[in-house]
Biopython code that builds the backbone (N, CA, C, O; Angstrom):
import numpy as np
from Bio.PDB.StructureBuilder import StructureBuilder

atoms = [
    (1, "UNK", "N", (39.572, -66.366, 157.472)),
    (1, "UNK", "CA", (40.648, -66.836, 156.217)),
    (1, "UNK", "C", (41.793, -67.323, 157.452)),
    (1, "UNK", "O", (42.120, -68.509, 157.492)),
    (2, "UNK", "N", (42.279, -66.497, 158.284)),
    (2, "UNK", "CA", (42.950, -67.126, 159.441)),
    (2, "UNK", "C", (42.796, -67.773, 159.948)),
    (2, "UNK", "O", (43.837, -68.330, 160.295)),
    (3, "UNK", "N", (41.333, -68.478, 160.599)),
    (3, "UNK", "CA", (40.820, -69.427, 161.457)),
    (3, "UNK", "C", (41.072, -70.299, 160.565)),
    (3, "UNK", "O", (41.588, -71.230, 161.183)),
    (4, "UNK", "N", (41.014, -70.595, 159.344)),
    (4, "UNK", "CA", (41.226, -71.591, 158.694)),
    (4, "UNK", "C", (42.852, -72.024, 158.319)),
    (4, "UNK", "O", (43.147, -73.189, 158.052)),
    (5, "UNK", "N", (43.677, -71.108, 158.336)),
    (5, "UNK", "CA", (44.733, -71.639, 158.371)),
    (5, "UNK", "C", (45.428, -72.159, 159.973)),
    (5, "UNK", "O", (46.422, -72.769, 160.366)),
    (6, "UNK", "N", (44.583, -71.692, 160.384)),
    (6, "UNK", "CA", (45.017, -72.022, 162.054)),
    (6, "UNK", "C", (44.438, -73.776, 162.053)),
    (6, "UNK", "O", (45.054, -74.804, 162.332)),
    (7, "UNK", "N", (42.910, -73.546, 161.584)),
    (7, "UNK", "CA", (42.522, -75.124, 162.213)),
    (7, "UNK", "C", (43.162, -75.998, 161.139)),
    (7, "UNK", "O", (43.092, -77.201, 161.391)),
    (8, "UNK", "N", (43.845, -75.627, 159.857)),
    (8, "UNK", "CA", (44.376, -76.680, 159.077)),
    (8, "UNK", "C", (45.737, -77.130, 159.620)),
    (8, "UNK", "O", (45.890, -78.327, 159.865)),
    (9, "UNK", "N", (46.858, -76.158, 159.850)),
    (9, "UNK", "CA", (48.031, -76.381, 160.568)),
    (9, "UNK", "C", (47.275, -77.498, 162.277)),
    (9, "UNK", "O", (47.618, -78.618, 162.655)),
    (10, "UNK", "N", (46.635, -76.915, 162.642)),
    (10, "UNK", "CA", (46.245, -77.642, 164.056)),
    (10, "UNK", "C", (45.786, -79.140, 163.754)),
    (10, "UNK", "O", (46.137, -80.117, 164.415)),
    (11, "UNK", "N", (45.025, -79.156, 162.755)),
    (11, "UNK", "CA", (44.712, -80.712, 162.105)),
    (11, "UNK", "C", (45.768, -81.388, 161.766)),
    (11, "UNK", "O", (45.991, -82.472, 162.304)),
    (12, "UNK", "N", (46.663, -80.831, 160.749)),
    (12, "UNK", "CA", (47.822, -81.284, 160.496)),
    (12, "UNK", "C", (48.869, -81.871, 161.588)),
    (12, "UNK", "O", (49.355, -83.002, 161.616)),
    (13, "UNK", "N", (49.085, -80.773, 162.492)),
    (13, "UNK", "CA", (50.164, -81.709, 163.442)),
    (13, "UNK", "C", (49.006, -82.944, 164.316)),
    (13, "UNK", "O", (49.263, -84.148, 164.317)),
    (14, "UNK", "N", (48.098, -82.516, 164.816)),
    (14, "UNK", "CA", (46.833, -83.657, 165.400)),
    (14, "UNK", "C", (47.299, -84.828, 164.848)),
    (14, "UNK", "O", (47.777, -85.712, 165.558)),
    (15, "UNK", "N", (47.172, -84.958, 163.204)),
    (15, "UNK", "CA", (47.360, -85.962, 162.649)),
    (15, "UNK", "C", (48.792, -86.501, 162.208)),
    (15, "UNK", "O", (48.954, -87.479, 161.478)),
    (16, "UNK", "N", (49.475, -85.978, 162.576)),
    (16, "UNK", "CA", (50.991, -86.261, 163.015)),
    (16, "UNK", "C", (51.313, -86.714, 163.943)),
    (16, "UNK", "O", (52.045, -87.702, 163.882)),
    (17, "UNK", "N", (50.933, -86.223, 165.117)),
    (17, "UNK", "CA", (51.197, -86.727, 166.372)),
    (17, "UNK", "C", (50.595, -88.050, 166.335)),
    (17, "UNK", "O", (51.439, -88.933, 166.487)),
    (18, "UNK", "N", (49.255, -88.522, 166.162)),
    (18, "UNK", "CA", (48.287, -89.407, 166.494)),
    (18, "UNK", "C", (48.794, -90.541, 165.422)),
    (18, "UNK", "O", (48.472, -91.721, 165.562)),
    (19, "UNK", "N", (49.544, -90.121, 164.433)),
    (19, "UNK", "CA", (49.910, -91.377, 163.522)),
    (19, "UNK", "C", (51.377, -91.863, 163.806)),
    (19, "UNK", "O", (51.730, -92.951, 163.352)),
    (20, "UNK", "N", (52.300, -91.040, 164.592)),
    (20, "UNK", "CA", (53.640, -91.372, 165.305)),
    (20, "UNK", "C", (53.191, -92.288, 166.437)),
    (20, "UNK", "O", (53.723, -93.398, 166.430)),
    (21, "UNK", "N", (52.458, -92.079, 167.250)),
    (21, "UNK", "CA", (52.146, -92.032, 168.520)),
    (21, "UNK", "C", (51.398, -93.771, 168.370)),
    (21, "UNK", "O", (51.858, -94.657, 169.090)),
    (22, "UNK", "N", (50.360, -94.053, 167.480)),
    (22, "UNK", "CA", (49.242, -95.123, 167.261)),
    (22, "UNK", "C", (49.757, -95.826, 165.827)),
    (22, "UNK", "O", (49.762, -95.134, 164.809)),
    (23, "UNK", "N", (50.084, -96.883, 165.795)),
    (23, "UNK", "CA", (50.487, -97.996, 164.363)),
    (23, "UNK", "C", (49.867, -97.972, 163.747)),
    (23, "UNK", "O", (50.167, -98.222, 162.580)),
    (24, "UNK", "N", (48.349, -97.601, 164.177)),
    (24, "UNK", "CA", (46.980, -98.312, 162.983)),
    (24, "UNK", "C", (46.816, -97.022, 162.453)),
    (24, "UNK", "O", (45.984, -96.900, 161.554)),
    (25, "UNK", "N", (47.556, -95.851, 162.898)),
    (25, "UNK", "CA", (47.020, -94.603, 161.962)),
    (25, "UNK", "C", (48.291, -94.114, 161.239)),
    (25, "UNK", "O", (48.212, -93.074, 160.586)),
    (26, "UNK", "N", (49.709, -94.931, 161.321)),
    (26, "UNK", "CA", (50.630, -94.529, 160.656)),
    (26, "UNK", "C", (50.712, -94.305, 159.083)),
    (26, "UNK", "O", (51.629, -93.653, 158.584)),
    (27, "UNK", "N", (49.660, -94.906, 158.309)),
    (27, "UNK", "CA", (49.297, -94.333, 156.853)),
    (27, "UNK", "C", (49.059, -93.087, 157.005)),
    (27, "UNK", "O", (49.249, -92.472, 155.955)),
    (28, "UNK", "N", (48.677, -92.360, 157.981)),
    (28, "UNK", "CA", (48.129, -91.107, 158.201)),
    (28, "UNK", "C", (49.287, -89.927, 157.666)),
    (28, "UNK", "O", (49.223, -88.998, 156.862)),
    (29, "UNK", "N", (50.302, -90.442, 158.497)),
    (29, "UNK", "CA", (51.691, -89.484, 158.601)),
    (29, "UNK", "C", (52.025, -88.770, 157.202)),
    (29, "UNK", "O", (52.774, -87.793, 157.185)),
    (30, "UNK", "N", (51.586, -89.162, 156.308)),
    (30, "UNK", "CA", (51.828, -88.638, 154.669)),
    (30, "UNK", "C", (50.939, -87.487, 154.692)),
    (30, "UNK", "O", (51.464, -86.420, 154.377)),
    (31, "UNK", "N", (49.959, -87.477, 154.934)),
    (31, "UNK", "CA", (48.773, -86.322, 155.065)),
    (31, "UNK", "C", (49.146, -85.069, 155.425)),
    (31, "UNK", "O", (48.838, -84.112, 154.715)),
    (32, "UNK", "N", (49.862, -84.917, 156.580)),
    (32, "UNK", "CA", (50.033, -83.777, 157.552)),
    (32, "UNK", "C", (51.704, -83.432, 156.708)),
    (32, "UNK", "O", (52.513, -84.304, 156.388)),
    (33, "UNK", "N", (51.901, -81.605, 156.458)),
    (33, "UNK", "CA", (52.473, -81.512, 156.254)),
    (33, "UNK", "C", (54.052, -81.392, 157.330)),
    (33, "UNK", "O", (55.102, -80.980, 156.837)),
    (34, "UNK", "N", (53.961, -81.771, 158.614)),
    (34, "UNK", "CA", (54.890, -81.793, 159.544)),
    (34, "UNK", "C", (55.563, -82.949, 159.250)),
    (34, "UNK", "O", (56.761, -82.982, 159.529)),
    (35, "UNK", "N", (54.906, -84.166, 158.609)),
    (35, "UNK", "CA", (55.788, -85.286, 158.391)),
    (35, "UNK", "C", (57.070, -84.799, 157.478)),
    (35, "UNK", "O", (58.176, -85.244, 157.785)),
    (36, "UNK", "N", (56.951, -83.922, 156.396)),
    (36, "UNK", "CA", (57.813, -83.656, 155.363)),
    (36, "UNK", "C", (58.740, -82.866, 156.304)),
    (36, "UNK", "O", (59.941, -83.098, 156.164)),
    (37, "UNK", "N", (58.330, -81.853, 157.362)),
    (37, "UNK", "CA", (59.493, -81.146, 157.632)),
    (37, "UNK", "C", (60.311, -81.516, 158.644)),
    (37, "UNK", "O", (59.978, -81.270, 159.803)),
    (38, "UNK", "N", (61.758, -82.302, 158.292)),
    (38, "UNK", "CA", (62.624, -82.976, 158.992)),
    (38, "UNK", "C", (64.058, -82.513, 159.311)),
    (38, "UNK", "O", (65.054, -83.223, 159.453)),
    (39, "UNK", "N", (63.947, -81.047, 159.401)),
    (39, "UNK", "CA", (65.507, -80.470, 159.759)),
    (39, "UNK", "C", (66.550, -81.104, 160.119)),
    (39, "UNK", "O", (67.676, -80.820, 159.709)),
    (40, "UNK", "N", (66.194, -82.392, 161.239)),
    (40, "UNK", "CA", (67.450, -83.065, 161.941)),
    (40, "UNK", "C", (67.715, -84.141, 161.162)),
    (40, "UNK", "O", (68.731, -84.777, 161.441)),
    (41, "UNK", "N", (66.833, -84.611, 159.965)),
    (41, "UNK", "CA", (67.753, -85.315, 158.843)),
    (41, "UNK", "C", (68.399, -85.150, 157.977)),
    (41, "UNK", "O", (69.179, -85.909, 157.402)),
    (42, "UNK", "N", (68.028, -83.763, 157.743)),
    (42, "UNK", "CA", (69.032, -83.248, 156.666)),
    (42, "UNK", "C", (70.617, -82.603, 157.553)),
    (42, "UNK", "O", (71.703, -82.465, 156.990)),
    (43, "UNK", "N", (70.353, -82.321, 158.906)),
    (43, "UNK", "CA", (71.414, -82.282, 159.789)),
    (43, "UNK", "C", (72.267, -83.667, 160.179)),
    (43, "UNK", "O", (73.419, -83.794, 160.593)),
    (44, "UNK", "N", (71.783, -84.126, 160.038)),
    (44, "UNK", "CA", (72.229, -85.570, 160.461)),
    (44, "UNK", "C", (73.015, -86.497, 159.116)),
    (44, "UNK", "O", (74.114, -87.050, 159.175)),
    (45, "UNK", "N", (72.202, -86.460, 158.100)),
    (45, "UNK", "CA", (72.902, -86.903, 156.742)),
    (45, "UNK", "C", (73.543, -86.162, 155.958)),
    (45, "UNK", "O", (74.021, -86.567, 154.899)),
    (46, "UNK", "N", (73.655, -84.682, 156.491)),
    (46, "UNK", "CA", (74.272, -84.280, 155.353)),
    (46, "UNK", "C", (73.959, -83.559, 154.399)),
    (46, "UNK", "O", (74.502, -82.533, 153.991)),
    (47, "UNK", "N", (72.708, -84.317, 153.884)),
    (47, "UNK", "CA", (71.980, -83.928, 152.488)),
    (47, "UNK", "C", (70.665, -83.559, 152.573)),
    (47, "UNK", "O", (70.159, -83.910, 153.639)),
    (48, "UNK", "N", (69.876, -82.930, 151.773)),
    (48, "UNK", "CA", (68.642, -82.074, 151.488)),
    (48, "UNK", "C", (67.501, -83.562, 151.212)),
    (48, "UNK", "O", (67.529, -84.256, 150.195)),
    (49, "UNK", "N", (66.734, -83.735, 152.188)),
    (49, "UNK", "CA", (65.726, -84.603, 151.606)),
    (49, "UNK", "C", (64.747, -84.142, 150.778)),
    (49, "UNK", "O", (63.769, -83.498, 151.158)),
    (50, "UNK", "N", (65.114, -84.621, 149.066)),
    (50, "UNK", "CA", (64.400, -83.441, 148.136)),
    (50, "UNK", "C", (63.476, -84.070, 148.183)),
    (50, "UNK", "O", (62.739, -83.249, 147.635)),
    (51, "UNK", "N", (62.672, -85.109, 148.441)),
    (51, "UNK", "CA", (61.346, -85.436, 148.165)),
    (51, "UNK", "C", (60.297, -84.702, 149.083)),
    (51, "UNK", "O", (59.169, -84.331, 148.756)),
    (52, "UNK", "N", (60.875, -84.584, 150.223)),
    (52, "UNK", "CA", (60.099, -83.977, 151.426)),
    (52, "UNK", "C", (60.048, -82.044, 150.847)),
    (52, "UNK", "O", (59.078, -81.289, 150.910)),
    (53, "UNK", "N", (61.084, -81.819, 150.463)),
    (53, "UNK", "CA", (61.511, -80.541, 150.117)),
    (53, "UNK", "C", (60.726, -80.212, 149.505)),
    (53, "UNK", "O", (60.238, -79.141, 149.864)),
    (54, "UNK", "N", (60.049, -80.931, 148.120)),
    (54, "UNK", "CA", (59.929, -80.696, 146.923)),
    (54, "UNK", "C", (58.274, -80.678, 147.290)),
    (54, "UNK", "O", (57.559, -79.777, 146.850)),
    (55, "UNK", "N", (57.646, -81.955, 148.289)),
    (55, "UNK", "CA", (56.470, -81.649, 148.806)),
    (55, "UNK", "C", (56.122, -80.020, 149.524)),
    (55, "UNK", "O", (55.252, -79.248, 149.122)),
    (56, "UNK", "N", (56.863, -79.841, 150.423)),
    (56, "UNK", "CA", (56.762, -78.658, 151.148)),
    (56, "UNK", "C", (56.858, -77.828, 150.361)),
    (56, "UNK", "O", (55.738, -77.319, 150.407)),
    (57, "UNK", "N", (57.464, -77.245, 149.566)),
    (57, "UNK", "CA", (57.490, -76.114, 148.054)),
    (57, "UNK", "C", (56.379, -76.251, 147.291)),
    (57, "UNK", "O", (55.837, -75.188, 146.985)),
    (58, "UNK", "N", (55.881, -77.253, 146.895)),
    (58, "UNK", "CA", (54.832, -77.595, 146.194)),
    (58, "UNK", "C", (53.238, -76.940, 146.991)),
    (58, "UNK", "O", (52.233, -76.296, 146.691)),
    (59, "UNK", "N", (53.714, -77.455, 147.867)),
    (59, "UNK", "CA", (52.302, -77.317, 149.186)),
    (59, "UNK", "C", (52.225, -75.577, 149.391)),
    (59, "UNK", "O", (51.195, -74.910, 149.491)),
    (60, "UNK", "N", (53.836, -75.017, 149.422)),
    (60, "UNK", "CA", (53.338, -73.673, 149.550)),
    (60, "UNK", "C", (53.351, -72.971, 148.559)),
    (60, "UNK", "O", (52.887, -71.858, 148.805)),
    (61, "UNK", "N", (53.700, -73.115, 147.445)),
    (61, "UNK", "CA", (53.098, -72.810, 145.772)),
    (61, "UNK", "C", (51.761, -72.505, 145.981)),
    (61, "UNK", "O", (51.243, -71.392, 145.888)),
    (62, "UNK", "N", (51.251, -73.519, 146.260)),
    (62, "UNK", "CA", (49.744, -73.955, 146.158)),
    (62, "UNK", "C", (49.107, -72.958, 146.576)),
    (62, "UNK", "O", (48.415, -72.180, 145.920)),
    (63, "UNK", "N", (49.398, -72.964, 148.029)),
    (63, "UNK", "CA", (48.386, -71.813, 149.194)),
    (63, "UNK", "C", (49.150, -70.674, 148.382)),
    (63, "UNK", "O", (48.370, -69.782, 148.050)),
    (64, "UNK", "N", (50.256, -70.496, 148.036)),
    (64, "UNK", "CA", (50.741, -68.777, 147.543)),
    (64, "UNK", "C", (49.555, -68.525, 146.108)),
    (64, "UNK", "O", (49.199, -67.394, 145.777)),
    (65, "UNK", "N", (49.220, -69.407, 145.615)),
    (65, "UNK", "CA", (48.459, -69.404, 144.226)),
    (65, "UNK", "C", (46.882, -68.558, 144.914)),
    (65, "UNK", "O", (46.319, -67.470, 144.790)),
    (66, "UNK", "N", (46.665, -69.918, 145.700)),
    (66, "UNK", "CA", (45.358, -69.580, 146.111)),
    (66, "UNK", "C", (45.141, -68.444, 146.902)),
    (66, "UNK", "O", (43.957, -68.130, 146.782)),
    (67, "UNK", "N", (45.781, -67.622, 147.715)),
    (67, "UNK", "CA", (45.977, -66.678, 147.978)),
    (67, "UNK", "C", (45.775, -65.906, 147.310)),
    (67, "UNK", "O", (44.665, -65.374, 147.334)),
    (68, "UNK", "N", (46.731, -65.506, 146.436)),
    (68, "UNK", "CA", (46.664, -64.265, 145.475)),
    (68, "UNK", "C", (45.522, -64.427, 144.318)),
    (68, "UNK", "O", (45.216, -63.393, 143.724)),
    (69, "UNK", "N", (44.619, -66.101, 143.811)),
    (69, "UNK", "CA", (43.531, -65.918, 143.530)),
    (69, "UNK", "C", (42.608, -65.432, 144.536)),
    (69, "UNK", "O", (42.299, -64.303, 144.153)),
    (70, "UNK", "N", (42.072, -65.658, 145.497)),
    (70, "UNK", "CA", (41.086, -65.588, 146.345)),
    (70, "UNK", "C", (41.121, -64.142, 147.000)),
    (70, "UNK", "O", (40.146, -63.557, 147.471)),
    (71, "UNK", "N", (42.593, -63.617, 146.934)),
    (71, "UNK", "CA", (42.621, -61.904, 147.330)),
    (71, "UNK", "C", (42.085, -61.012, 146.448)),
    (71, "UNK", "O", (41.400, -60.037, 146.760)),
    (72, "UNK", "N", (42.505, -61.463, 144.959)),
    (72, "UNK", "CA", (42.422, -60.599, 143.974)),
    (72, "UNK", "C", (40.693, -60.074, 143.676)),
    (72, "UNK", "O", (40.335, -59.078, 143.047)),
    (73, "UNK", "N", (39.848, -61.082, 144.337)),
    (73, "UNK", "CA", (38.725, -60.845, 144.353)),
    (73, "UNK", "C", (37.806, -59.554, 145.107)),
    (73, "UNK", "O", (36.833, -58.859, 144.813)),
    (74, "UNK", "N", (38.893, -59.728, 146.414)),
    (74, "UNK", "CA", (38.614, -58.794, 147.516)),
    (74, "UNK", "C", (38.502, -57.437, 147.431)),
    (74, "UNK", "O", (39.417, -57.068, 146.693)),
    (75, "UNK", "N", (37.726, -56.303, 147.876)),
    (75, "UNK", "CA", (38.044, -55.053, 147.822)),
    (75, "UNK", "C", (38.662, -54.486, 148.974)),
    (75, "UNK", "O", (37.921, -54.299, 149.939)),
    (76, "UNK", "N", (40.090, -54.113, 149.097)),
    (76, "UNK", "CA", (40.574, -53.842, 150.165)),
    (76, "UNK", "C", (40.619, -52.305, 150.230)),
    (76, "UNK", "O", (41.469, -51.760, 150.935)),
    (77, "UNK", "N", (39.642, -51.520, 149.446)),
    (77, "UNK", "CA", (40.206, -50.273, 149.621)),
    (77, "UNK", "C", (39.184, -49.470, 150.857)),
    (77, "UNK", "O", (37.961, -49.607, 150.862)),
    (78, "UNK", "N", (39.963, -48.604, 151.899)),
    (78, "UNK", "CA", (39.537, -47.958, 152.727)),
    (78, "UNK", "C", (37.804, -47.036, 152.205)),
    (78, "UNK", "O", (37.229, -46.302, 153.009)),
]
sb = StructureBuilder()
sb.init_structure("model")
sb.init_model(0)
sb.init_chain("A")
sb.init_seg("    ")
for serial, (resi, resn, name, xyz) in enumerate(atoms, 1):
    if name == "N":
        sb.init_residue(resn, " ", resi, " ")
    sb.init_atom(name, np.array(xyz, "f"), 0.0, 1.0, " ", f" {name:<3s}", serial, name[0])
structure = sb.get_structure()
C-alpha cells in the first residue's frame, strides 16, 4: 500500500513536470494533484483559489474513505 502511494505521488509529480515543460503534454497537467497545489497564488492574490482547494479536499477525502474501507478488512491483531 505504501508503494502504491509512492508510485501515485511520483507519477503525479512527473506528469506535472512534463506538462509544464512540454506544450504538447499541457492538457495532462489537470491529471496531477500537484497542478492544484499552488500556495504562491494564494499569497500573491490574497485569496484562496477555491476550485483548487475543492479538488485537493475531494481527492483527500476520497483517499481517506478508501483507506478506511480497505483497512477495515485487514486483521491487524498481533
